[in-house]
N, C-alpha and C positions, 0 to 999 in steps of 0.2 A: 504493500500500500504506500510505499515511500514516494512513488511517482505522483501520487495525488498532491502532496504538498509542494513538490517541485513544480508541477504544472501550474498550480494556483499562483505561486510566486511569480512565475514567468508570465502568466496571463495578466497579472496585475501590473507587471513592470513594463511590458511592451505597449507603446501607444499605437494607435491605428496608423499614424504617419510613418512609423518605423517598420510596419509589417510588410513582408514581401508580396503577400497575396491573401485573398480570402479562400479558404478551402471548405467547400460545401459538400457534405455527404448526406445522402438520404438513407435512413435506417428504417427498413420496413419489414424485416423478418424477425420473428421472435428468436431470442438467443438465450442460452443458459447463462447463469451468473459468471461462470469461468470464461465463456466465450466473450461475454460483454466486457469483462475486465481486461481481457487480452486486446480487444478492439480499442478500448479506451487508452490502454498503454501505448498502442500504436499511434493513436491520434495525439497523445501527449508529446511524442517525438516531433510531430509537425508543429505543434504549438511552440515548443522550445526552439524549433528552427525558424520561427518568425511568422508563422501563418496565423491568420484569424480563423480558427476552427469553428465551424457552424454545423451542428448535427440537427437535421430535420427529422424528427421522430414521427413515424406513422405506424406505431405499434400500440396495442392495448396496454402495454406495460410502461406508460410514460413516467409515472411517479417513481417506479423502481429504477428505471433507466436514468432518471434525473440525478439520483444520488451518486451515480458513477460519472455521467457525462459532464456534470456541472464543473468538475475540476479540470477539464481539458479544453473547454471552450463554451460557446453559447449553445444551449440545448433548447430547441423550440419545437412546438408542435406543427405538423403540416396543416395549413389552413386551406379553406376552399379556393382561395385565389392561387394557390400553388398547384392545384390539381388540373389534370387534363380532362377531356370530356369523358374518358373512361373511368374516372374516379381515382386513378393512380397519381402519385406525386410526379409532376413534371420538374425534373431537376433544373432545367433552364429557367423556368418561372421562379422557382424558389431561390435560385442563386441571384437572379436580378433583383429580387425583392429584399433579400437579407444580407447579401454581401456588401461590405462597405469599402473595399479596396478597389482600385482600378483594374488590377489583374485578379481574375477569379478562376480557380481550378475546381472542377467538379469531378467527383468519383463516387462509385457505389461502395457499399459496405465491404466488398471483397477486395477492393484495391488496397495495395500496400505501398504507397509512395514512401520515399525517404527524402532527406534534405537535398540530395544530389538531383533526383528527378524533378523535384519542385523547382530548384534553382534553374535547371535546364529549361523547363517550360516557361518560367518567368523571363529568362533571357530571350527565348524565341518570341515571346509576346511583345518584346520591344519593337519588332519589325513585322509581326503578323497579327491579323485580327483574331484568328482562331488557331489553336495548335492541338493536334491529336496524336499522342504517342501510341506506340504499339504495346498492347497489354499481352500478357502470357500467363499460363497457369503453372504454378509450382506449389505443391506436388501435382502430378498429372494422372488422375484415375481414368478409367476407360471412357466415362462420359465427358470428362475434361479433354480427353484425347480427340473425341469427335469434334468438339469446339475448336481445338487446336488445328485439326484438319481444315475446318472452315476458315480459320484465320490465315492459314498458309495458302489455300486456294485463292482467297481474296487478295493476298499480297502478290500472288503470281499474275493477277489481272489488273488490280488498281492499287496505287500506293496508299490511298486513304483507308485506314482500318475499317472493318465491317462490324457494326454494333459494338464500337469501342466502349470500354468500361470507364474511361476517364478522358477528359479534355480540358483545355484552358481557353479563356477568351478575355478580351479587353472590354470592360464595361462601356467605355465610350463608343466602341465600334458597335456593340449590340444595341445600345440605346438609340443609335442613329438609324436603325432598321425599323421598318414599319410592316405590320401584317404578320408578325410572328405568331400571335394568338389565333389568327385566322386560318393557319395551316392545319392540315390533318395531324392530329395529335399522335397518330401512329408513326410519323416520321421521327427519326432520332434527332437529337438536338443539333448535332453538327450539320446534318442535311438541311435542317430548317434554317440555320444561320446562313449556310451557303446559298439556299434558294432565295434569300432576301438580299444577296449581294456581298455578304462577308466572305473574305478570302481565307480559306482554310489551308493550313500547312500540315502536310503529313510528315510527322517526325518518325519515319519508319525505323530509324536507327536508335531511337530513344525507347528503351524497354522498361515497362512498369509491371512489377509482379502482382498477380492477383491470386487469391486463394480460390480453389474451385468451389462451385456451389454444391449443395447437397443434391442427391439424385432427385428428390422431390422438387426442389427449386429448379433444377435443370429441365425437368419434364414440363413444368409450368411455363418455362420460357420458350419452349419449342414453338407453340402456336403464336405467341406474341411476336417472336422474331419473324416468322413467316408472314404474319399480318403486317408488320412494319414494312416488309419488302413489297407489299401491294403498291406502294408508292413508286416502285421501279417495275413498270409493266413488262419489259423484256425479260428481266430476271425471273419474275413470277411466271410468265408464260412458259419459259424454258422448263421450270420445275413442274408446272402443271402438265406439260406434254410428255415427260419421261415415262410415267407408268402406262398411259394409254398407248404410246408407241410400242412399248414392250409387249403389251397384250396383243396388239395387232400383228406384231411380228411372230409371236407364238402361234396365233390363230391361222395366219396365212403364209408364213414363211417357214414355220417349223422351229424346233429347238435350236438348230445350228445357227440360223440367222439371228435369233434372239440372243444366243450366246455371244455371237460376234458383236452385237449391239452393246451388250453389257460389258464385254471386254474393252470396247472402245471407250466407254464411259470411265471404266476403272483406270485404263492407261492415261486417258486425258486428265483425269483429276489428280493422279499421281504426278504427272509431269508438271502440272501447275503448282502443286504443293511443293515439289522439289525446287521449282523455280522461286517460289515465295520464301523458301528456307535460306536462299542465298543472302548472306549478310545477317542472318538471324539464328545461325546454328548454335550460338552460345546459350540461347534460351528455349529453342525448339529442338528437342532430340529427334533423331532420324525417325524413330517410331511414330512421331506425331504425323509425319507425311503419309504414313500408311493408313491413317484413319480417314483420309480424304474421301475415298469411295463410300465409306459408311456415312459421312456427312451428306453426300449426294443423295443417298437412299433416305436418310432421315428427313431432309428438307423436302424431297418429293412426296413424302407422306404428310409432313407438317402443313404444307400449303392446303391440302384438302381438309385437314383438321381446322385450320384457321378459317377456311371458307365456310365450313359447317357452323362454326361459332358465329360468323357474321350473319349467315342466313337464319340462324336460330335466335339472333338478337343478343347473344352473350358477348357484350362489349365492356360493361362496367365490372371491373375486377375487385373493386373495393368501394364500400359505401362512402359518400361524402359526409364528413363529420361537421357538426356545427361549430362555429367559432366560440371560444369561451366556455367549452364544456368543463366539467369538474376536473380539477387537477391539471388543466392545460392552459397556458397563457392565452389570453384573448388577443384579438387582432390589434388592439391598441398597444398591448404590451410588446408584441412582436414588432410593431411599427416603431416603437420608441427606440429600438436598437438600430434602426436603419441610419444610413449616412444622411446628414442634413442636406436638404436641397434635392 
């Protein structure tokens, strides 16, 4: 528990003008007391490194969590104005509302930044509107391997990370954009900023470690990621077509033709993953590339799962909570912490 007093002293000592950035993290999954303390200990290192740490709590255990997070930074409840149309917390809205520094870094609860990665992002934000580093999983369970295969395939096609877990942006650049709230909330934050004219820099050589999700969390994210990609029609159409083409080839061409089709997909995805691993071998083991065909299969199934959810009207994943509920700071209290002006 020694880190509690250390963090409190540093939080009290560093003024906003001396901070390198605001670090905003959304905490939305229930965690055990040990996991919570471990997460808070990680956040304390960022506070000591000069970050304004802001934890946006969207769990039922707000009061319990507050006893831990209060020592490492500002602990606030997710408010209705921070939410997307689905009811989930939009990290971009929350960061713009709560962050008081010009440079803002956003990460989910599994991201494990250190002082070096924060400093690198802040340096890049001197010349770029938005910076997105490459995240990776360590340790790497099988479900994390499938996600690693996705990351490598995407690196082999596009330098900008796919569904990145963390990014940084300049407040002045984001405030000059109009229409962010009018965009489809399924779009990830960096895509939304790009669509409104912000210039995003892919820091593909800057690696940020993430802890892998639990299997349950990973499964919940499958449909959401596929749903997000509906904003990319060509990508979604590609995955929608994979299974029907395979069925048609089996029906009219026989198993040999279908096997050749499957082999082409396997070889193509492996080639892209190996290409994406160039320059990233230090954080992506070779076995991660061999998960790429499994990701192709997973996404070709997940797009239909996401479509079924859309057709059945299952879009709101979490109910919108009223401001000022018991034990949660009201809107006025949260607003009082915002930067003047």
